[in-house]
FIKOLZA-1660 file (N, C-alpha, C; in steps of 0.1 Angstrom, whole numbers, plus 5000, padded with zeros to 4 digits):
% residues 160
   i   px   py   pz ch aa at
   1 4090 5692 6139  A  M  N
   1 4086 5697 6136  A  M CA
   1 4078 5707 6155  A  M  C
   2 4078 5718 6156  A  R  N
   2 4076 5722 6164  A  R CA
   2 4058 5722 6168  A  R  C
   3 4054 5719 6181  A  P  N
   3 4038 5719 6185  A  P CA
   3 4031 5734 6182  A  P  C
   4 4022 5733 6176  A  L  N
   4 4011 5740 6173  A  L CA
   4 3994 5741 6180  A  L  C
   5 3992 5751 6180  A  T  N
   5 3977 5749 6186  A  T CA
   5 3973 5754 6174  A  T  C
   6 3962 5755 6176  A  E  N
   6 3950 5752 6166  A  E CA
   6 3945 5766 6166  A  E  C
   7 3947 5785 6173  A  P  N
   7 3950 5798 6164  A  P CA
   7 3961 5797 6157  A  P  C
   8 3975 5791 6158  A  Q  N
   8 3983 5789 6149  A  Q CA
   8 3981 5786 6137  A  Q  C
   9 3975 5773 6139  A  I  N
   9 3970 5769 6122  A  I CA
   9 3967 5774 6120  A  I  C
  10 3952 5781 6120  A  R  N
  10 3946 5791 6113  A  R CA
  10 3951 5801 6108  A  R  C
  11 3957 5811 6117  A  T  N
  11 3964 5820 6111  A  T CA
  11 3975 5817 6092  A  T  C
  12 3982 5801 6097  A  S  N
  12 3989 5801 6091  A  S CA
  12 3984 5799 6073  A  S  C
  13 3974 5798 6073  A  F  N
  13 3969 5795 6055  A  F CA
  13 3969 5801 6047  A  F  C
  14 3978 5801 6038  A  V  N
  14 3978 5815 6022  A  V CA
  14 3972 5816 6014  A  V  C
  15 3964 5802 6013  A  N  N
  15 3956 5806 6002  A  N CA
  15 3938 5799 5998  A  N  C
  16 3936 5813 6015  A  C  N
  16 3929 5806 6015  A  C CA
  16 3922 5821 6029  A  C  C
  17 3910 5826 6028  A  T  N
  17 3906 5841 6033  A  T CA
  17 3905 5833 6049  A  T  C
  18 3907 5843 6056  A  K  N
  18 3900 5842 6069  A  K CA
  18 3887 5834 6072  A  K  C
  19 3881 5841 6068  A  G  N
  19 3867 5837 6071  A  G CA
  19 3868 5813 6066  A  G  C
  20 3872 5815 6055  A  E  N
  20 3873 5802 6049  A  E CA
  20 3887 5791 6061  A  E  C
  21 3893 5801 6066  A  A  N
  21 3902 5796 6079  A  A CA
  21 3897 5797 6085  A  A  C
  22 3886 5799 6092  A  S  N
  22 3882 5800 6108  A  S CA
  22 3874 5791 6106  A  S  C
  23 3860 5787 6092  A  R  N
  23 3858 5774 6091  A  R CA
  23 3861 5759 6087  A  R  C
  24 3870 5758 6086  A  L  N
  24 3879 5746 6085  A  L CA
  24 3878 5740 6093  A  L  C
  25 3884 5720 6091  A  H  N
  25 3887 5712 6107  A  H CA
  25 3893 5713 6107  A  H  C
  26 3903 5716 6121  A  V  N
  26 3912 5713 6125  A  V CA
  26 3912 5706 6134  A  V  C
  27 3926 5693 6131  A  P  N
  27 3924 5680 6143  A  P CA
  27 3921 5680 6154  A  P  C
  28 3915 5669 6165  A  R  N
  28 3911 5679 6180  A  R CA
  28 3922 5677 6182  A  R  C
  29 3932 5661 6179  A  D  N
  29 3943 5650 6184  A  D CA
  29 3959 5657 6190  A  D  C
  30 3959 5677 6185  A  L  N
  30 3971 5682 6189  A  L CA
  30 3979 5682 6193  A  L  C
  31 3976 5679 6206  A  P  N
  31 3990 5676 6218  A  P CA
  31 3993 5657 6215  A  P  C
  32 3983 5650 6208  A  G  N
  32 3988 5637 6208  A  G CA
  32 3995 5635 6194  A  G  C
  33 3992 5644 6189  A  Q  N
  33 4005 5645 6176  A  Q CA
  33 4015 5641 6175  A  Q  C
  34 4026 5630 6166  A  P  N
  34 4036 5627 6167  A  P CA
  34 4044 5640 6167  A  P  C
  35 4046 5650 6174  A  W  N
  35 4054 5661 6166  A  W CA
  35 4066 5661 6165  A  W  C
  36 4075 5655 6171  A  D  N
  36 4089 5653 6171  A  D CA
  36 4095 5648 6156  A  D  C
  37 4084 5634 6152  A  D  N
  37 4082 5627 6140  A  D CA
  37 4070 5638 6129  A  D  C
  38 4073 5650 6131  A  L  N
  38 4069 5656 6122  A  L CA
  38 4074 5668 6112  A  L  C
  39 4077 5669 6099  A  D  N
  39 4084 5680 6091  A  D CA
  39 4070 5690 6088  A  D  C
  40 4059 5678 6084  A  F  N
  40 4040 5691 6082  A  F CA
  40 4040 5679 6091  A  F  C
  41 4024 5687 6091  A  L  N
  41 4012 5680 6097  A  L CA
  41 4003 5683 6087  A  L  C
  42 3996 5673 6087  A  G  N
  42 3991 5669 6072  A  G CA
  42 3979 5660 6076  A  G  C
  43 3963 5664 6070  A  W  N
  43 3953 5658 6076  A  W CA
  43 3940 5661 6063  A  W  C
  44 3931 5651 6065  A  R  N
  44 3919 5651 6057  A  R CA
  44 3912 5656 6061  A  R  C
  45 3898 5661 6061  A  D  N
  45 3890 5673 6063  A  D CA
  45 3877 5660 6066  A  D  C
  46 3876 5656 6079  A  P  N
  46 3866 5635 6082  A  P CA
  46 3851 5641 6070  A  P  C
  47 3848 5654 6067  A  K  N
  47 3831 5659 6065  A  K CA
  47 3835 5668 6053  A  K  C
  48 3847 5662 6045  A  A  N
  48 3840 5669 6034  A  A CA
  48 3863 5656 6022  A  A  C
  49 3858 5649 6023  A  P  N
  49 3870 5644 6019  A  P CA
  49 3877 5639 6006  A  P  C
  50 3873 5651 5993  A  D  N
  50 3883 5663 5989  A  D CA
  50 3889 5674 5998  A  D  C
  51 3887 5676 6004  A  R  N
  51 3899 5684 6009  A  R CA
  51 3906 5678 6021  A  R  C
  52 3918 5684 6021  A  A  N
  52 3932 5681 6031  A  A CA
  52 3939 5691 6030  A  A  C
  53 3942 5696 6041  A  Y  N
  53 3957 5710 6052  A  Y CA
  53 3966 5703 6049  A  Y  C
  54 3973 5714 6054  A  L  N
  54 3987 5710 6046  A  L CA
  54 3994 5724 6059  A  L  C
  55 4006 5719 6066  A  V  N
  55 4015 5734 6078  A  V CA
  55 4026 5725 6080  A  V  C
  56 4038 5736 6074  A  A  N
  56 4043 5736 6076  A  A CA
  56 4053 5747 6081  A  A  C
  57 4063 5745 6091  A  E  N
  57 4072 5758 6093  A  E CA
  57 4083 5764 6079  A  E  C
  58 4082 5771 6075  A  R  N
  58 4088 5781 6068  A  R CA
  58 4089 5797 6074  A  R  C
  59 4107 5797 6070  A  D  N
  59 4115 5809 6079  A  D CA
  59 4107 5812 6091  A  D  C
  60 4112 5804 6099  A  G  N
  60 4107 5804 6114  A  G CA
  60 4089 5800 6122  A  G  C
  61 4082 5801 6108  A  G  N
  61 4067 5802 6114  A  G CA
  61 4061 5796 6113  A  G  C
  62 4043 5788 6108  A  P  N
  62 4042 5784 6103  A  P CA
  62 4033 5784 6087  A  P  C
  63 4029 5776 6081  A  V  N
  63 4028 5780 6064  A  V CA
  63 4017 5768 6065  A  V  C
  64 4009 5776 6063  A  G  N
  64 3995 5766 6058  A  G CA
  64 3996 5763 6043  A  G  C
  65 3985 5751 6035  A  V  N
  65 3980 5753 6022  A  V CA
  65 3968 5744 6028  A  V  C
  66 3957 5753 6018  A  A  N
  66 3944 5747 6012  A  A CA
  66 3945 5737 6012  A  A  C
  67 3940 5724 6001  A  L  N
  67 3943 5715 5993  A  L CA
  67 3932 5706 5985  A  L  C
  68 3929 5704 5975  A  R  N
  68 3915 5695 5969  A  R CA
  68 3923 5681 5963  A  R  C
  69 3918 5674 5970  A  L  N
  69 3922 5663 5968  A  L CA
  69 3913 5651 5953  A  L  C
  70 3923 5650 5944  A  V  N
  70 3910 5639 5938  A  V CA
  70 3918 5623 5938  A  V  C
  71 3914 5612 5946  A  T  N
  71 3917 5597 5949  A  T CA
  71 3915 5591 5939  A  T  C
  72 3930 5591 5925  A  A  N
  72 3928 5577 5920  A  A CA
  72 3926 5562 5920  A  A  C
  73 3916 5560 5908  A  R  N
  73 3903 5548 5913  A  R CA
  73 3913 5537 5905  A  R  C
  74 3923 5528 5914  A  H  N
  74 3929 5524 5904  A  H CA
  74 3928 5502 5910  A  H  C
  75 3932 5500 5900  A  G  N
  75 3928 5486 5913  A  G CA
  75 3947 5483 5919  A  G  C
  76 3948 5470 5927  A  H  N
  76 3955 5469 5932  A  H CA
  76 3973 5468 5928  A  H  C
  77 3971 5465 5917  A  Q  N
  77 3981 5460 5905  A  Q CA
  77 3988 5477 5899  A  Q  C
  78 3983 5485 5905  A  R  N
  78 3987 5494 5898  A  R CA
  78 3996 5505 5905  A  R  C
  79 4012 5507 5907  A  R  N
  79 4018 5510 5918  A  R CA
  79 4019 5534 5913  A  R  C
  80 4016 5537 5925  A  S  N
  80 4016 5551 5925  A  S CA
  80 4029 5557 5933  A  S  C
  81 4037 5564 5930  A  M  N
  81 4047 5573 5938  A  M CA
  81 4042 5587 5946  A  M  C
  82 4042 5594 5957  A  C  N
  82 4042 5602 5963  A  C CA
  82 4055 5609 5959  A  C  C
  83 4051 5622 5954  A  S  N
  83 4064 5632 5950  A  S CA
  83 4077 5637 5961  A  S  C
  84 4063 5640 5978  A  L  N
  84 4074 5644 5983  A  L CA
  84 4084 5636 5990  A  L  C
  85 4075 5619 5992  A  C  N
  85 4083 5616 6004  A  C CA
  85 4086 5602 5995  A  C  C
  86 4089 5597 5987  A  L  N
  86 4085 5584 5977  A  L CA
  86 4079 5574 5975  A  L  C
  87 4069 5569 5991  A  T  N
  87 4072 5561 5987  A  T CA
  87 4055 5560 5972  A  T  C
  88 4058 5549 5972  A  T  N
  88 4046 5541 5963  A  T CA
  88 4035 5530 5969  A  T  C
  89 4026 5537 5960  A  H  N
  89 4011 5533 5967  A  H CA
  89 4004 5523 5954  A  H  C
  90 4001 5517 5961  A  T  N
  90 3989 5502 5950  A  T CA
  90 3973 5513 5955  A  T  C
  91 3966 5509 5947  A  G  N
  91 3954 5514 5947  A  G CA
  91 3957 5532 5945  A  G  C
  92 3949 5534 5955  A  S  N
  92 3945 5550 5956  A  S CA
  92 3952 5557 5970  A  S  C
  93 3963 5549 5975  A  G  N
  93 3972 5556 5982  A  G CA
  93 3980 5565 5982  A  G  C
  94 3974 5571 5971  A  V  N
  94 3984 5585 5957  A  V CA
  94 3970 5592 5957  A  V  C
  95 3975 5609 5962  A  A  N
  95 3960 5612 5955  A  A CA
  95 3968 5625 5952  A  A  C
  96 3962 5632 5939  A  L  N
  96 3972 5646 5936  A  L CA
  96 3959 5655 5934  A  L  C
  97 3967 5662 5947  A  V  N
  97 3962 5678 5951  A  V CA
  97 3973 5686 5944  A  V  C
  98 3960 5698 5949  A  S  N
  98 3954 5708 5942  A  S CA
  98 3955 5718 5948  A  S  C
  99 3965 5730 5946  A  A  N
  99 3962 5742 5964  A  A CA
  99 3958 5755 5955  A  A  C
 100 3953 5759 5960  A  R  N
 100 3949 5773 5955  A  R CA
 100 3963 5785 5953  A  R  C
 101 3972 5791 5942  A  R  N
 101 3974 5792 5946  A  R CA
 101 3972 5810 5962  A  R  C
 102 3982 5820 5961  A  R  N
 102 3980 5829 5973  A  R CA
 102 3968 5835 5969  A  R  C
 103 3964 5841 5980  A  R  N
 103 3950 5842 5980  A  R CA
 103 3946 5856 5972  A  R  C
 104 3941 5858 5957  A  G  N
 104 3936 5860 5955  A  G CA
 104 3943 5862 5937  A  G  C
 105 3947 5854 5940  A  E  N
 105 3954 5840 5926  A  E CA
 105 3946 5831 5916  A  E  C
 106 3943 5835 5906  A  A  N
 106 3931 5828 5902  A  A CA
 106 3937 5810 5898  A  A  C
 107 3950 5805 5894  A  D  N
 107 3953 5799 5890  A  D CA
 107 3957 5786 5907  A  D  C
 108 3959 5773 5897  A  S  N
 108 3964 5765 5907  A  S CA
 108 3980 5756 5906  A  S  C
 109 3978 5749 5914  A  V  N
 109 3996 5744 5914  A  V CA
 109 3991 5721 5921  A  V  C
 110 3997 5715 5916  A  G  N
 110 4000 5698 5922  A  G CA
 110 4006 5694 5920  A  G  C
 111 4001 5682 5929  A  A  N
 111 4011 5673 5934  A  A CA
 111 4013 5663 5936  A  A  C
 112 4011 5646 5932  A  Y  N
 112 4011 5635 5937  A  Y CA
 112 4019 5638 5950  A  Y  C
 113 4000 5629 5960  A  V  N
 113 4013 5632 5976  A  V CA
 113 4003 5615 5985  A  V  C
 114 4009 5609 5990  A  C  N
 114 4003 5605 5999  A  C CA
 114 3989 5605 6002  A  C  C
 115 3981 5598 6000  A  A  N
 115 3963 5602 6000  A  A CA
 115 3965 5603 6015  A  A  C
 116 3971 5604 6027  A  D  N
 116 3964 5605 6045  A  D CA
 116 3973 5610 6044  A  D  C
 117 3985 5617 6040  A  L  N
 117 3994 5632 6044  A  L CA
 117 4006 5625 6058  A  L  C
 118 4006 5615 6052  A  A  N
 118 4014 5608 6062  A  A CA
 118 4032 5605 6054  A  A  C
 119 4032 5612 6048  A  C  N
 119 4052 5609 6046  A  C CA
 119 4059 5612 6052  A  C  C
 120 4059 5623 6069  A  P  N
 120 4071 5623 6075  A  P CA
 120 4069 5610 6082  A  P  C
 121 4059 5599 6086  A  L  N
 121 4059 5592 6091  A  L CA
 121 4062 5579 6082  A  L  C
 122 4062 5573 6067  A  Y  N
 122 4059 5566 6061  A  Y CA
 122 4080 5569 6061  A  Y  C
 123 4081 5580 6060  A  V  N
 123 4100 5583 6057  A  V CA
 123 4109 5572 6068  A  V  C
 124 4103 5583 6081  A  R  N
 124 4109 5569 6093  A  R CA
 124 4106 5559 6098  A  R  C
 125 4104 5552 6086  A  G  N
 125 4090 5537 6092  A  G CA
 125 4084 5536 6100  A  G  C
 126 4075 5548 6107  A  R  N
 126 4066 5545 6115  A  R CA
 126 4054 5542 6111  A  R  C
 127 4053 5549 6097  A  R  N
 127 4041 5538 6093  A  R CA
 127 4045 5530 6079  A  R  C
 128 4031 5522 6072  A  K  N
 128 4036 5512 6062  A  K CA
 128 4027 5517 6052  A  K  C
 129 4030 5509 6039  A  P  N
 129 4019 5517 6029  A  P CA
 129 4008 5505 6032  A  P  C
 130 3993 5503 6026  A  E  N
 130 3988 5487 6032  A  E CA
 130 3989 5481 6018  A  E  C
 131 3990 5484 6010  A  F  N
 131 4001 5475 5997  A  F CA
 131 4010 5479 5988  A  F  C
 132 4013 5492 5997  A  G  N
 132 4028 5494 5982  A  G CA
 132 4038 5495 5994  A  G  C
 133 4053 5499 5991  A  E  N
 133 4065 5497 5999  A  E CA
 133 4072 5514 6000  A  E  C
 134 4083 5514 6009  A  R  N
 134 4098 5523 6009  A  R CA
 134 4107 5515 5997  A  R  C
 135 4112 5524 5991  A  L  N
 135 4121 5516 5984  A  L CA
 135 4128 5511 5992  A  L  C
 136 4143 5499 5985  A  E  N
 136 4156 5500 5998  A  E CA
 136 4165 5513 5995  A  E  C
 137 4167 5526 5998  A  E  N
 137 4178 5533 5997  A  E CA
 137 4192 5536 6002  A  E  C
 138 4201 5539 5996  A  S  N
 138 4207 5542 6001  A  S CA
 138 4217 5553 6007  A  S  C
 139 4206 5564 6010  A  L  N
 139 4207 5574 6017  A  L CA
 139 4203 5571 6031  A  L  C
 140 4207 5580 6038  A  T  N
 140 4203 5580 6049  A  T CA
 140 4186 5587 6058  A  T  C
 141 4191 5581 6069  A  L  N
 141 4173 5587 6071  A  L CA
 141 4174 5603 6065  A  L  C
 142 4183 5608 6080  A  D  N
 142 4185 5627 6074  A  D CA
 142 4186 5630 6067  A  D  C
 143 4193 5622 6052  A  E  N
 143 4191 5627 6034  A  E CA
 143 4179 5629 6032  A  E  C
 144 4169 5614 6034  A  Q  N
 144 4154 5612 6030  A  Q CA
 144 4147 5624 6034  A  Q  C
 145 4152 5629 6043  A  V  N
 145 4139 5636 6056  A  V CA
 145 4145 5652 6046  A  V  C
 146 4153 5655 6043  A  D  N
 146 4161 5668 6036  A  D CA
 146 4150 5667 6020  A  D  C
 147 4155 5656 6017  A  R  N
 147 4151 5658 6002  A  R CA
 147 4135 5659 6002  A  R  C
 148 4126 5654 6013  A  M  N
 148 4111 5656 6015  A  M CA
 148 4108 5668 6019  A  M  C
 149 4122 5670 6028  A  T  N
 149 4114 5689 6031  A  T CA
 149 4115 5695 6015  A  T  C
 150 4129 5697 6010  A  A  N
 150 4131 5703 5997  A  A CA
 150 4117 5699 5990  A  A  C
 151 4111 5690 5986  A  N  N
 151 4102 5687 5981  A  N CA
 151 4091 5696 5978  A  N  C
 152 4093 5694 5994  A  L  N
 152 4076 5700 5998  A  L CA
 152 4083 5714 6004  A  L  C
 153 4089 5719 5997  A  H  N
 153 4089 5736 6000  A  H CA
 153 4091 5742 5987  A  H  C
 154 4090 5733 5975  A  A  N
 154 4094 5735 5963  A  A CA
 154 4082 5737 5958  A  A  C
 155 4071 5725 5961  A  F  N
 155 4054 5725 5964  A  F CA
 155 4056 5740 5970  A  F  C
 156 4059 5739 5982  A  L  N
 156 4052 5757 5986  A  L CA
 156 4054 5769 5980  A  L  C
 157 4069 5764 5976  A  D  N
 157 4072 5778 5969  A  D CA
 157 4063 5783 5957  A  D  C
 158 4057 5770 5952  A  R  N
 158 4049 5773 5938  A  R CA
 158 4036 5779 5946  A  R  C
 159 4028 5775 5955  A  V  N
 159 4017 5778 5956  A  V CA
 159 4020 5798 5962  A  V  C
 160 4028 5796 5971  A  A  N
 160 4033 5811 5975  A  A CA
 160 4042 5818 5965  A  A  C
% end
């Protein structure tokens, strides 16, 4: 993913107003992000734990989506799988996210994703789930990244 600036991120959101986008928390460490290892930038709002944001490249530009999270409160024995990267987590490592459809539309769409939105890092082995695991696969790393990106784009298509 190409590095993004704060103004690029703020103007990329498709499912919130300009005012909401101007007030949302953007990570302060944008230059320090591992851009070469990211297929999308995802982060949780430190001031509002039920809010998260995701920005991905689509059609040559960034597309941002504001998300609401519902973290499951399961014990460490229960496993859940992220629908984007297929990493399994125990406990609250997977969250149900919902995104309002494009501005002005009333309904929303949802998906189960890694609660920390670090899917690209899990796929590449740069981050390990605290109590879960990545299943052994016969797919190459490039094929796994392509699958995760396709899953992400399918979610974004449902939002837009």
